[in-house]
NUTOR-30560 format. One record per atom (N, C-alpha, C, O): residue number from 0; atom name; x, y, z. Coordinates in steps of 0.1 Angstrom, whole numbers. Layout:
BEGIN
<pt n="NUM" atom="CA" u="X" v="Y" w="Z"/>
...
END
This chain:
BEGIN
<pt n="0" atom="N" u="-250" v="10" w="562"/>
<pt n="0" atom="CA" u="-256" v="14" w="549"/>
<pt n="0" atom="C" u="-240" v="25" w="541"/>
<pt n="0" atom="O" u="-233" v="34" w="545"/>
<pt n="1" atom="N" u="-239" v="19" w="532"/>
<pt n="1" atom="CA" u="-228" v="24" w="525"/>
<pt n="1" atom="C" u="-228" v="31" w="513"/>
<pt n="1" atom="O" u="-226" v="27" w="502"/>
<pt n="2" atom="N" u="-230" v="43" w="517"/>
<pt n="2" atom="CA" u="-235" v="56" w="502"/>
<pt n="2" atom="C" u="-239" v="68" w="509"/>
<pt n="2" atom="O" u="-238" v="70" w="521"/>
<pt n="3" atom="N" u="-243" v="73" w="502"/>
<pt n="3" atom="CA" u="-258" v="86" w="503"/>
<pt n="3" atom="C" u="-263" v="82" w="498"/>
<pt n="3" atom="O" u="-260" v="76" w="487"/>
<pt n="4" atom="N" u="-277" v="83" w="506"/>
<pt n="4" atom="CA" u="-290" v="78" w="498"/>
<pt n="4" atom="C" u="-297" v="88" w="490"/>
<pt n="4" atom="O" u="-308" v="85" w="484"/>
<pt n="5" atom="N" u="-288" v="102" w="490"/>
<pt n="5" atom="CA" u="-291" v="111" w="474"/>
<pt n="5" atom="C" u="-279" v="110" w="463"/>
<pt n="5" atom="O" u="-274" v="120" w="460"/>
<pt n="6" atom="N" u="-275" v="100" w="460"/>
<pt n="6" atom="CA" u="-265" v="96" w="452"/>
<pt n="6" atom="C" u="-270" v="99" w="436"/>
<pt n="6" atom="O" u="-262" v="104" w="427"/>
<pt n="7" atom="N" u="-283" v="95" w="434"/>
<pt n="7" atom="CA" u="-286" v="92" w="424"/>
<pt n="7" atom="C" u="-298" v="104" w="418"/>
<pt n="7" atom="O" u="-308" v="106" w="424"/>
<pt n="8" atom="N" u="-296" v="110" w="409"/>
<pt n="8" atom="CA" u="-304" v="121" w="405"/>
<pt n="8" atom="C" u="-318" v="120" w="406"/>
<pt n="8" atom="O" u="-322" v="109" w="401"/>
<pt n="9" atom="N" u="-328" v="126" w="411"/>
<pt n="9" atom="CA" u="-341" v="126" w="407"/>
<pt n="9" atom="C" u="-349" v="123" w="394"/>
<pt n="9" atom="O" u="-343" v="131" w="387"/>
<pt n="10" atom="N" u="-357" v="119" w="388"/>
<pt n="10" atom="CA" u="-358" v="115" w="374"/>
<pt n="10" atom="C" u="-364" v="126" w="367"/>
<pt n="10" atom="O" u="-369" v="125" w="356"/>
<pt n="11" atom="N" u="-364" v="142" w="376"/>
<pt n="11" atom="CA" u="-370" v="153" w="367"/>
<pt n="11" atom="C" u="-355" v="158" w="363"/>
<pt n="11" atom="O" u="-355" v="164" w="352"/>
<pt n="12" atom="N" u="-345" v="158" w="369"/>
<pt n="12" atom="CA" u="-334" v="164" w="373"/>
<pt n="12" atom="C" u="-320" v="154" w="362"/>
<pt n="12" atom="O" u="-309" v="159" w="362"/>
<pt n="13" atom="N" u="-323" v="142" w="356"/>
<pt n="13" atom="CA" u="-311" v="135" w="348"/>
<pt n="13" atom="C" u="-311" v="143" w="336"/>
<pt n="13" atom="O" u="-321" v="149" w="332"/>
<pt n="14" atom="N" u="-299" v="142" w="328"/>
<pt n="14" atom="CA" u="-298" v="153" w="316"/>
<pt n="14" atom="C" u="-297" v="143" w="307"/>
<pt n="14" atom="O" u="-291" v="146" w="296"/>
<pt n="15" atom="N" u="-301" v="128" w="308"/>
<pt n="15" atom="CA" u="-302" v="119" w="292"/>
<pt n="15" atom="C" u="-317" v="121" w="291"/>
<pt n="15" atom="O" u="-323" v="120" w="302"/>
<pt n="16" atom="N" u="-324" v="125" w="280"/>
<pt n="16" atom="CA" u="-338" v="115" w="276"/>
<pt n="16" atom="C" u="-337" v="100" w="281"/>
<pt n="16" atom="O" u="-328" v="93" w="283"/>
<pt n="17" atom="N" u="-349" v="99" w="282"/>
<pt n="17" atom="CA" u="-351" v="84" w="285"/>
<pt n="17" atom="C" u="-357" v="84" w="272"/>
<pt n="17" atom="O" u="-364" v="93" w="267"/>
<pt n="18" atom="N" u="-353" v="71" w="265"/>
<pt n="18" atom="CA" u="-362" v="69" w="249"/>
<pt n="18" atom="C" u="-376" v="66" w="248"/>
<pt n="18" atom="O" u="-383" v="60" w="256"/>
<pt n="19" atom="N" u="-379" v="71" w="234"/>
<pt n="19" atom="CA" u="-398" v="69" w="236"/>
<pt n="19" atom="C" u="-400" v="64" w="226"/>
<pt n="19" atom="O" u="-390" v="60" w="220"/>
<pt n="20" atom="N" u="-411" v="61" w="222"/>
<pt n="20" atom="CA" u="-413" v="50" w="214"/>
<pt n="20" atom="C" u="-419" v="58" w="196"/>
<pt n="20" atom="O" u="-425" v="54" w="187"/>
<pt n="21" atom="N" u="-413" v="71" w="198"/>
<pt n="21" atom="CA" u="-413" v="77" w="185"/>
<pt n="21" atom="C" u="-401" v="79" w="180"/>
<pt n="21" atom="O" u="-399" v="82" w="168"/>
<pt n="22" atom="N" u="-393" v="78" w="187"/>
<pt n="22" atom="CA" u="-374" v="80" w="186"/>
<pt n="22" atom="C" u="-375" v="66" w="183"/>
<pt n="22" atom="O" u="-384" v="60" w="190"/>
<pt n="23" atom="N" u="-366" v="59" w="173"/>
<pt n="23" atom="CA" u="-362" v="42" w="169"/>
<pt n="23" atom="C" u="-343" v="49" w="179"/>
<pt n="23" atom="O" u="-337" v="59" w="178"/>
<pt n="24" atom="N" u="-340" v="38" w="185"/>
<pt n="24" atom="CA" u="-332" v="34" w="193"/>
<pt n="24" atom="C" u="-316" v="31" w="179"/>
<pt n="24" atom="O" u="-306" v="36" w="183"/>
<pt n="25" atom="N" u="-317" v="26" w="168"/>
<pt n="25" atom="CA" u="-310" v="24" w="157"/>
<pt n="25" atom="C" u="-319" v="24" w="141"/>
<pt n="25" atom="O" u="-331" v="25" w="139"/>
<pt n="26" atom="N" u="-310" v="23" w="133"/>
<pt n="26" atom="CA" u="-317" v="21" w="119"/>
<pt n="26" atom="C" u="-323" v="11" w="119"/>
<pt n="26" atom="O" u="-324" v="2" w="128"/>
<pt n="27" atom="N" u="-330" v="14" w="106"/>
<pt n="27" atom="CA" u="-339" v="2" w="106"/>
<pt n="27" atom="C" u="-333" v="-11" w="96"/>
<pt n="27" atom="O" u="-325" v="-8" w="87"/>
<pt n="28" atom="N" u="-336" v="-22" w="98"/>
<pt n="28" atom="CA" u="-329" v="-29" w="92"/>
<pt n="28" atom="C" u="-326" v="-29" w="78"/>
<pt n="28" atom="O" u="-315" v="-33" w="74"/>
<pt n="29" atom="N" u="-333" v="-26" w="71"/>
<pt n="29" atom="CA" u="-337" v="-20" w="55"/>
<pt n="29" atom="C" u="-320" v="-8" w="53"/>
<pt n="29" atom="O" u="-315" v="-7" w="42"/>
<pt n="30" atom="N" u="-317" v="-4" w="61"/>
<pt n="30" atom="CA" u="-308" v="9" w="61"/>
<pt n="30" atom="C" u="-294" v="3" w="65"/>
<pt n="30" atom="O" u="-283" v="7" w="61"/>
<pt n="31" atom="N" u="-298" v="-6" w="75"/>
<pt n="31" atom="CA" u="-287" v="-14" w="79"/>
<pt n="31" atom="C" u="-277" v="-23" w="65"/>
<pt n="31" atom="O" u="-265" v="-21" w="60"/>
<pt n="32" atom="N" u="-286" v="-32" w="62"/>
<pt n="32" atom="CA" u="-284" v="-38" w="50"/>
<pt n="32" atom="C" u="-275" v="-32" w="37"/>
<pt n="32" atom="O" u="-265" v="-36" w="31"/>
<pt n="33" atom="N" u="-284" v="-19" w="37"/>
<pt n="33" atom="CA" u="-276" v="-13" w="25"/>
<pt n="33" atom="C" u="-263" v="-7" w="32"/>
<pt n="33" atom="O" u="-252" v="-7" w="26"/>
<pt n="34" atom="N" u="-266" v="-4" w="42"/>
<pt n="34" atom="CA" u="-248" v="0" w="50"/>
<pt n="34" atom="C" u="-242" v="-7" w="42"/>
<pt n="34" atom="O" u="-237" v="-3" w="32"/>
<pt n="35" atom="N" u="-241" v="-24" w="47"/>
<pt n="35" atom="CA" u="-231" v="-28" w="50"/>
<pt n="35" atom="C" u="-230" v="-32" w="34"/>
<pt n="35" atom="O" u="-218" v="-32" w="30"/>
<pt n="36" atom="N" u="-240" v="-35" w="25"/>
<pt n="36" atom="CA" u="-239" v="-39" w="14"/>
<pt n="36" atom="C" u="-228" v="-27" w="2"/>
<pt n="36" atom="O" u="-222" v="-29" w="-9"/>
<pt n="37" atom="N" u="-228" v="-20" w="8"/>
<pt n="37" atom="CA" u="-220" v="-7" w="1"/>
<pt n="37" atom="C" u="-208" v="-5" w="11"/>
<pt n="37" atom="O" u="-199" v="3" w="9"/>
<pt n="38" atom="N" u="-208" v="-11" w="19"/>
<pt n="38" atom="CA" u="-192" v="-12" w="26"/>
<pt n="38" atom="C" u="-185" v="-27" w="23"/>
<pt n="38" atom="O" u="-172" v="-27" w="24"/>
<pt n="39" atom="N" u="-191" v="-36" w="19"/>
<pt n="39" atom="CA" u="-188" v="-49" w="11"/>
<pt n="39" atom="C" u="-182" v="-44" w="-8"/>
<pt n="39" atom="O" u="-172" v="-49" w="-13"/>
<pt n="40" atom="N" u="-191" v="-36" w="-13"/>
<pt n="40" atom="CA" u="-186" v="-31" w="-22"/>
<pt n="40" atom="C" u="-173" v="-23" w="-25"/>
<pt n="40" atom="O" u="-165" v="-23" w="-35"/>
<pt n="41" atom="N" u="-172" v="-17" w="-15"/>
<pt n="41" atom="CA" u="-161" v="-7" w="-13"/>
<pt n="41" atom="C" u="-153" v="-15" w="-9"/>
<pt n="41" atom="O" u="-142" v="-10" w="-14"/>
<pt n="42" atom="N" u="-149" v="-28" w="-2"/>
<pt n="42" atom="CA" u="-138" v="-34" w="0"/>
<pt n="42" atom="C" u="-134" v="-41" w="-9"/>
<pt n="42" atom="O" u="-122" v="-43" w="-11"/>
<pt n="43" atom="N" u="-144" v="-44" w="-15"/>
<pt n="43" atom="CA" u="-141" v="-52" w="-30"/>
<pt n="43" atom="C" u="-130" v="-45" w="-40"/>
<pt n="43" atom="O" u="-117" v="-45" w="-41"/>
<pt n="44" atom="N" u="-137" v="-39" w="-46"/>
<pt n="44" atom="CA" u="-130" v="-27" w="-53"/>
<pt n="44" atom="C" u="-122" v="-20" w="-47"/>
<pt n="44" atom="O" u="-118" v="-11" w="-55"/>
<pt n="45" atom="N" u="-116" v="-19" w="-35"/>
<pt n="45" atom="CA" u="-108" v="-17" w="-28"/>
<pt n="45" atom="C" u="-94" v="-24" w="-32"/>
<pt n="45" atom="O" u="-83" v="-19" w="-36"/>
<pt n="46" atom="N" u="-98" v="-42" w="-30"/>
<pt n="46" atom="CA" u="-89" v="-49" w="-31"/>
<pt n="46" atom="C" u="-88" v="-56" w="-46"/>
<pt n="46" atom="O" u="-80" v="-65" w="-48"/>
<pt n="47" atom="N" u="-96" v="-52" w="-55"/>
<pt n="47" atom="CA" u="-94" v="-53" w="-64"/>
<pt n="47" atom="C" u="-86" v="-43" w="-73"/>
<pt n="47" atom="O" u="-81" v="-48" w="-83"/>
<pt n="48" atom="N" u="-84" v="-28" w="-69"/>
<pt n="48" atom="CA" u="-78" v="-22" w="-73"/>
<pt n="48" atom="C" u="-60" v="-22" w="-71"/>
<pt n="48" atom="O" u="-50" v="-21" w="-78"/>
<pt n="49" atom="N" u="-64" v="-24" w="-56"/>
<pt n="49" atom="CA" u="-46" v="-28" w="-47"/>
<pt n="49" atom="C" u="-41" v="-40" w="-56"/>
<pt n="49" atom="O" u="-31" v="-41" w="-63"/>
<pt n="50" atom="N" u="-50" v="-49" w="-55"/>
<pt n="50" atom="CA" u="-40" v="-59" w="-60"/>
<pt n="50" atom="C" u="-38" v="-58" w="-74"/>
<pt n="50" atom="O" u="-31" v="-67" w="-79"/>
<pt n="51" atom="N" u="-43" v="-51" w="-81"/>
<pt n="51" atom="CA" u="-41" v="-47" w="-97"/>
<pt n="51" atom="C" u="-27" v="-35" w="-100"/>
<pt n="51" atom="O" u="-17" v="-36" w="-106"/>
<pt n="52" atom="N" u="-32" v="-25" w="-92"/>
<pt n="52" atom="CA" u="-19" v="-20" w="-90"/>
<pt n="52" atom="C" u="-8" v="-22" w="-90"/>
<pt n="52" atom="O" u="0" v="-17" w="-98"/>
<pt n="53" atom="N" u="-5" v="-30" w="-79"/>
<pt n="53" atom="CA" u="7" v="-39" w="-74"/>
<pt n="53" atom="C" u="14" v="-51" w="-82"/>
<pt n="53" atom="O" u="25" v="-55" w="-82"/>
<pt n="54" atom="N" u="-1" v="-55" w="-89"/>
<pt n="54" atom="CA" u="7" v="-63" w="-100"/>
<pt n="54" atom="C" u="15" v="-60" w="-113"/>
<pt n="54" atom="O" u="25" v="-65" w="-116"/>
<pt n="55" atom="N" u="6" v="-49" w="-119"/>
<pt n="55" atom="CA" u="15" v="-37" w="-126"/>
<pt n="55" atom="C" u="26" v="-30" w="-120"/>
<pt n="55" atom="O" u="33" v="-23" w="-127"/>
<pt n="56" atom="N" u="28" v="-29" w="-111"/>
<pt n="56" atom="CA" u="41" v="-23" w="-102"/>
<pt n="56" atom="C" u="50" v="-36" w="-110"/>
<pt n="56" atom="O" u="54" v="-37" w="-121"/>
<pt n="57" atom="N" u="50" v="-46" w="-98"/>
<pt n="57" atom="CA" u="57" v="-61" w="-101"/>
<pt n="57" atom="C" u="61" v="-60" w="-113"/>
<pt n="57" atom="O" u="73" v="-58" w="-115"/>
<pt n="58" atom="N" u="54" v="-62" w="-124"/>
<pt n="58" atom="CA" u="56" v="-63" w="-143"/>
<pt n="58" atom="C" u="65" v="-56" w="-144"/>
<pt n="58" atom="O" u="75" v="-61" w="-148"/>
<pt n="59" atom="N" u="63" v="-41" w="-141"/>
<pt n="59" atom="CA" u="73" v="-29" w="-146"/>
<pt n="59" atom="C" u="90" v="-32" w="-133"/>
<pt n="59" atom="O" u="102" v="-30" w="-133"/>
<pt n="60" atom="N" u="83" v="-38" w="-126"/>
<pt n="60" atom="CA" u="97" v="-38" w="-119"/>
<pt n="60" atom="C" u="106" v="-44" w="-128"/>
<pt n="60" atom="O" u="115" v="-38" w="-134"/>
<pt n="61" atom="N" u="102" v="-57" w="-130"/>
<pt n="61" atom="CA" u="105" v="-70" w="-138"/>
<pt n="61" atom="C" u="113" v="-66" w="-151"/>
<pt n="61" atom="O" u="124" v="-70" w="-154"/>
<pt n="62" atom="N" u="101" v="-56" w="-159"/>
<pt n="62" atom="CA" u="108" v="-51" w="-170"/>
<pt n="62" atom="C" u="120" v="-43" w="-167"/>
<pt n="62" atom="O" u="131" v="-45" w="-173"/>
<pt n="63" atom="N" u="119" v="-34" w="-160"/>
<pt n="63" atom="CA" u="126" v="-27" w="-159"/>
<pt n="63" atom="C" u="141" v="-36" w="-156"/>
<pt n="63" atom="O" u="149" v="-37" w="-164"/>
<pt n="64" atom="N" u="143" v="-43" w="-142"/>
<pt n="64" atom="CA" u="152" v="-54" w="-140"/>
<pt n="64" atom="C" u="157" v="-60" w="-146"/>
<pt n="64" atom="O" u="168" v="-63" w="-143"/>
<pt n="65" atom="N" u="151" v="-66" w="-163"/>
<pt n="65" atom="CA" u="156" v="-72" w="-170"/>
<pt n="65" atom="C" u="161" v="-72" w="-179"/>
<pt n="65" atom="O" u="167" v="-80" w="-186"/>
<pt n="66" atom="N" u="158" v="-58" w="-179"/>
<pt n="66" atom="CA" u="166" v="-47" w="-191"/>
<pt n="66" atom="C" u="177" v="-38" w="-183"/>
<pt n="66" atom="O" u="181" v="-28" w="-189"/>
<pt n="67" atom="N" u="181" v="-41" w="-170"/>
<pt n="67" atom="CA" u="192" v="-36" w="-164"/>
<pt n="67" atom="C" u="201" v="-52" w="-161"/>
<pt n="67" atom="O" u="209" v="-53" w="-151"/>
<pt n="68" atom="N" u="199" v="-61" w="-167"/>
<pt n="68" atom="CA" u="206" v="-71" w="-166"/>
<pt n="68" atom="C" u="207" v="-77" w="-148"/>
<pt n="68" atom="O" u="218" v="-81" w="-143"/>
<pt n="69" atom="N" u="196" v="-78" w="-141"/>
<pt n="69" atom="CA" u="197" v="-78" w="-127"/>
<pt n="69" atom="C" u="200" v="-97" w="-127"/>
<pt n="69" atom="O" u="201" v="-104" w="-137"/>
<pt n="70" atom="N" u="200" v="-101" w="-116"/>
<pt n="70" atom="CA" u="202" v="-119" w="-112"/>
<pt n="70" atom="C" u="187" v="-119" w="-117"/>
<pt n="70" atom="O" u="177" v="-112" w="-117"/>
<pt n="71" atom="N" u="193" v="-136" w="-122"/>
<pt n="71" atom="CA" u="176" v="-143" w="-124"/>
<pt n="71" atom="C" u="167" v="-143" w="-113"/>
<pt n="71" atom="O" u="154" v="-144" w="-114"/>
<pt n="72" atom="N" u="174" v="-143" w="-100"/>
<pt n="72" atom="CA" u="164" v="-146" w="-87"/>
<pt n="72" atom="C" u="155" v="-132" w="-85"/>
<pt n="72" atom="O" u="143" v="-132" w="-82"/>
<pt n="73" atom="N" u="165" v="-123" w="-88"/>
<pt n="73" atom="CA" u="159" v="-112" w="-85"/>
<pt n="73" atom="C" u="142" v="-106" w="-97"/>
<pt n="73" atom="O" u="133" v="-99" w="-94"/>
<pt n="74" atom="N" u="146" v="-114" w="-110"/>
<pt n="74" atom="CA" u="132" v="-113" w="-119"/>
<pt n="74" atom="C" u="124" v="-120" w="-116"/>
<pt n="74" atom="O" u="112" v="-117" w="-118"/>
<pt n="75" atom="N" u="126" v="-135" w="-108"/>
<pt n="75" atom="CA" u="121" v="-143" w="-106"/>
<pt n="75" atom="C" u="110" v="-142" w="-95"/>
<pt n="75" atom="O" u="99" v="-147" w="-97"/>
<pt n="76" atom="N" u="115" v="-136" w="-83"/>
<pt n="76" atom="CA" u="109" v="-129" w="-73"/>
<pt n="76" atom="C" u="98" v="-116" w="-76"/>
<pt n="76" atom="O" u="86" v="-118" w="-72"/>
<pt n="77" atom="N" u="102" v="-103" w="-83"/>
<pt n="77" atom="CA" u="96" v="-99" w="-88"/>
<pt n="77" atom="C" u="81" v="-104" w="-99"/>
<pt n="77" atom="O" u="69" v="-101" w="-99"/>
<pt n="78" atom="N" u="87" v="-110" w="-105"/>
<pt n="78" atom="CA" u="73" v="-116" w="-115"/>
<pt n="78" atom="C" u="65" v="-126" w="-103"/>
<pt n="78" atom="O" u="52" v="-126" w="-103"/>
<pt n="79" atom="N" u="71" v="-133" w="-95"/>
<pt n="79" atom="CA" u="61" v="-144" w="-89"/>
<pt n="79" atom="C" u="53" v="-133" w="-79"/>
<pt n="79" atom="O" u="41" v="-136" w="-79"/>
<pt n="80" atom="N" u="56" v="-124" w="-71"/>
<pt n="80" atom="CA" u="53" v="-110" w="-62"/>
<pt n="80" atom="C" u="41" v="-104" w="-74"/>
<pt n="80" atom="O" u="32" v="-99" w="-68"/>
<pt n="81" atom="N" u="40" v="-104" w="-85"/>
<pt n="81" atom="CA" u="34" v="-97" w="-91"/>
<pt n="81" atom="C" u="19" v="-105" w="-92"/>
<pt n="81" atom="O" u="8" v="-101" w="-90"/>
<pt n="82" atom="N" u="26" v="-121" w="-96"/>
<pt n="82" atom="CA" u="18" v="-131" w="-102"/>
<pt n="82" atom="C" u="8" v="-132" w="-88"/>
<pt n="82" atom="O" u="-4" v="-135" w="-87"/>
<pt n="83" atom="N" u="17" v="-130" w="-76"/>
<pt n="83" atom="CA" u="4" v="-132" w="-64"/>
<pt n="83" atom="C" u="-4" v="-119" w="-62"/>
<pt n="83" atom="O" u="-14" v="-120" w="-55"/>
<pt n="84" atom="N" u="-2" v="-107" w="-68"/>
<pt n="84" atom="CA" u="-8" v="-97" w="-63"/>
<pt n="84" atom="C" u="-20" v="-95" w="-70"/>
<pt n="84" atom="O" u="-30" v="-91" w="-65"/>
<pt n="85" atom="N" u="-16" v="-101" w="-88"/>
<pt n="85" atom="CA" u="-28" v="-104" w="-97"/>
<pt n="85" atom="C" u="-39" v="-113" w="-91"/>
<pt n="85" atom="O" u="-50" v="-110" w="-90"/>
<pt n="86" atom="N" u="-32" v="-128" w="-84"/>
<pt n="86" atom="CA" u="-43" v="-134" w="-81"/>
<pt n="86" atom="C" u="-50" v="-126" w="-66"/>
<pt n="86" atom="O" u="-60" v="-130" w="-62"/>
<pt n="87" atom="N" u="-44" v="-119" w="-62"/>
<pt n="87" atom="CA" u="-51" v="-109" w="-50"/>
<pt n="87" atom="C" u="-66" v="-104" w="-55"/>
<pt n="87" atom="O" u="-78" v="-106" w="-52"/>
<pt n="88" atom="N" u="-60" v="-96" w="-64"/>
<pt n="88" atom="CA" u="-70" v="-88" w="-75"/>
<pt n="88" atom="C" u="-87" v="-93" w="-77"/>
<pt n="88" atom="O" u="-97" v="-87" w="-77"/>
<pt n="89" atom="N" u="-80" v="-111" w="-81"/>
<pt n="89" atom="CA" u="-92" v="-118" w="-86"/>
<pt n="89" atom="C" u="-101" v="-124" w="-74"/>
<pt n="89" atom="O" u="-113" v="-128" w="-75"/>
<pt n="90" atom="N" u="-94" v="-124" w="-60"/>
<pt n="90" atom="CA" u="-99" v="-131" w="-51"/>
<pt n="90" atom="C" u="-110" v="-121" w="-47"/>
<pt n="90" atom="O" u="-121" v="-125" w="-42"/>
<pt n="91" atom="N" u="-104" v="-108" w="-48"/>
<pt n="91" atom="CA" u="-112" v="-93" w="-41"/>
<pt n="91" atom="C" u="-122" v="-90" w="-51"/>
<pt n="91" atom="O" u="-130" v="-82" w="-47"/>
<pt n="92" atom="N" u="-124" v="-96" w="-65"/>
<pt n="92" atom="CA" u="-135" v="-92" w="-75"/>
<pt n="92" atom="C" u="-143" v="-104" w="-68"/>
<pt n="92" atom="O" u="-154" v="-102" w="-63"/>
<pt n="93" atom="N" u="-135" v="-118" w="-67"/>
<pt n="93" atom="CA" u="-148" v="-127" w="-62"/>
<pt n="93" atom="C" u="-159" v="-124" w="-47"/>
<pt n="93" atom="O" u="-167" v="-133" w="-43"/>
<pt n="94" atom="N" u="-157" v="-113" w="-40"/>
<pt n="94" atom="CA" u="-158" v="-109" w="-29"/>
<pt n="94" atom="C" u="-147" v="-117" w="-17"/>
<pt n="94" atom="O" u="-148" v="-115" w="-5"/>
<pt n="95" atom="N" u="-139" v="-124" w="-23"/>
<pt n="95" atom="CA" u="-128" v="-128" w="-10"/>
<pt n="95" atom="C" u="-117" v="-119" w="-3"/>
<pt n="95" atom="O" u="-105" v="-123" w="-4"/>
<pt n="96" atom="N" u="-120" v="-106" w="3"/>
<pt n="96" atom="CA" u="-117" v="-94" w="3"/>
<pt n="96" atom="C" u="-107" v="-97" w="16"/>
<pt n="96" atom="O" u="-96" v="-91" w="17"/>
<pt n="97" atom="N" u="-110" v="-104" w="24"/>
<pt n="97" atom="CA" u="-98" v="-110" w="36"/>
<pt n="97" atom="C" u="-89" v="-115" w="29"/>
<pt n="97" atom="O" u="-79" v="-109" w="27"/>
<pt n="98" atom="N" u="-91" v="-127" w="23"/>
<pt n="98" atom="CA" u="-82" v="-134" w="17"/>
<pt n="98" atom="C" u="-71" v="-130" w="6"/>
<pt n="98" atom="O" u="-60" v="-136" w="2"/>
<pt n="99" atom="N" u="-78" v="-116" w="0"/>
<pt n="99" atom="CA" u="-73" v="-110" w="-9"/>
<pt n="99" atom="C" u="-63" v="-99" w="1"/>
<pt n="99" atom="O" u="-52" v="-96" w="-3"/>
<pt n="100" atom="N" u="-66" v="-95" w="10"/>
<pt n="100" atom="CA" u="-59" v="-90" w="17"/>
<pt n="100" atom="C" u="-43" v="-96" w="20"/>
<pt n="100" atom="O" u="-31" v="-92" w="17"/>
<pt n="101" atom="N" u="-46" v="-105" w="25"/>
<pt n="101" atom="CA" u="-34" v="-121" w="30"/>
<pt n="101" atom="C" u="-30" v="-117" w="20"/>
<pt n="101" atom="O" u="-24" v="-107" w="21"/>
<pt n="102" atom="N" u="-32" v="-125" w="7"/>
<pt n="102" atom="CA" u="-22" v="-128" w="-6"/>
<pt n="102" atom="C" u="-15" v="-111" w="-11"/>
<pt n="102" atom="O" u="-4" v="-110" w="-15"/>
<pt n="103" atom="N" u="-22" v="-99" w="-11"/>
<pt n="103" atom="CA" u="-17" v="-88" w="-14"/>
<pt n="103" atom="C" u="0" v="-90" w="-4"/>
<pt n="103" atom="O" u="11" v="-90" w="-8"/>
<pt n="104" atom="N" u="-7" v="-90" w="9"/>
<pt n="104" atom="CA" u="7" v="-89" w="15"/>
<pt n="104" atom="C" u="17" v="-100" w="13"/>
<pt n="104" atom="O" u="29" v="-99" w="16"/>
<pt n="105" atom="N" u="12" v="-109" w="8"/>
<pt n="105" atom="CA" u="26" v="-123" w="8"/>
<pt n="105" atom="C" u="31" v="-120" w="-5"/>
<pt n="105" atom="O" u="42" v="-126" w="-9"/>
<pt n="106" atom="N" u="22" v="-109" w="-16"/>
<pt n="106" atom="CA" u="30" v="-107" w="-27"/>
<pt n="106" atom="C" u="36" v="-96" w="-30"/>
<pt n="106" atom="O" u="41" v="-94" w="-41"/>
<pt n="107" atom="N" u="37" v="-86" w="-19"/>
<pt n="107" atom="CA" u="43" v="-75" w="-20"/>
<pt n="107" atom="C" u="58" v="-81" w="-10"/>
<pt n="107" atom="O" u="69" v="-77" w="-13"/>
<pt n="108" atom="N" u="54" v="-90" w="1"/>
<pt n="108" atom="CA" u="65" v="-95" w="5"/>
<pt n="108" atom="C" u="74" v="-102" w="-4"/>
<pt n="108" atom="O" u="86" v="-101" w="-2"/>
<pt n="109" atom="N" u="69" v="-110" w="-13"/>
<pt n="109" atom="CA" u="77" v="-118" w="-26"/>
<pt n="109" atom="C" u="86" v="-107" w="-32"/>
<pt n="109" atom="O" u="98" v="-109" w="-35"/>
<pt n="110" atom="N" u="79" v="-93" w="-33"/>
<pt n="110" atom="CA" u="85" v="-83" w="-45"/>
<pt n="110" atom="C" u="100" v="-77" w="-33"/>
<pt n="110" atom="O" u="111" v="-74" w="-38"/>
<pt n="111" atom="N" u="97" v="-78" w="-24"/>
<pt n="111" atom="CA" u="105" v="-70" w="-12"/>
<pt n="111" atom="C" u="116" v="-77" w="-12"/>
<pt n="111" atom="O" u="126" v="-71" w="-13"/>
<pt n="112" atom="N" u="117" v="-97" w="-10"/>
<pt n="112" atom="CA" u="126" v="-101" w="-8"/>
<pt n="112" atom="C" u="130" v="-104" w="-21"/>
<pt n="112" atom="O" u="139" v="-112" w="-20"/>
<pt n="113" atom="N" u="127" v="-101" w="-33"/>
<pt n="113" atom="CA" u="135" v="-97" w="-48"/>
<pt n="113" atom="C" u="142" v="-87" w="-47"/>
<pt n="113" atom="O" u="154" v="-87" w="-49"/>
<pt n="114" atom="N" u="135" v="-78" w="-43"/>
<pt n="114" atom="CA" u="147" v="-64" w="-42"/>
<pt n="114" atom="C" u="156" v="-66" w="-29"/>
<pt n="114" atom="O" u="162" v="-55" w="-27"/>
<pt n="115" atom="N" u="160" v="-75" w="-20"/>
<pt n="115" atom="CA" u="167" v="-75" w="-11"/>
<pt n="115" atom="C" u="177" v="-86" w="-20"/>
<pt n="115" atom="O" u="189" v="-83" w="-19"/>
<pt n="116" atom="N" u="175" v="-93" w="-24"/>
<pt n="116" atom="CA" u="189" v="-100" w="-33"/>
<pt n="116" atom="C" u="198" v="-90" w="-43"/>
<pt n="116" atom="O" u="210" v="-93" w="-47"/>
<pt n="117" atom="N" u="191" v="-77" w="-46"/>
<pt n="117" atom="CA" u="198" v="-73" w="-60"/>
<pt n="117" atom="C" u="208" v="-65" w="-50"/>
<pt n="117" atom="O" u="217" v="-58" w="-56"/>
END
């Protein structure tokens, strides 16, 4: 025999109560679905807002660099990055939040590349 026979506590001294029929283990299915829908709605609005904000920032950077006589490659990079971020906002509005996230990352990388050329 490998172990003490009294290593388990007797049922009357255990600290965690056993689940009964009166206390449910998890939320009802309707509340779970409502929670998932709310999370999806927040993700959509977050991706739309982020994509739109970054598209606006890219457009403003393009306008500011154009007034400063920056090289054409820099202007093209900022404009393309802004367009990609606008596409991410559209994808987010349609519920494609994962694709919108990656598209936003790609748009920011393109804008960063334009900043690197400056």
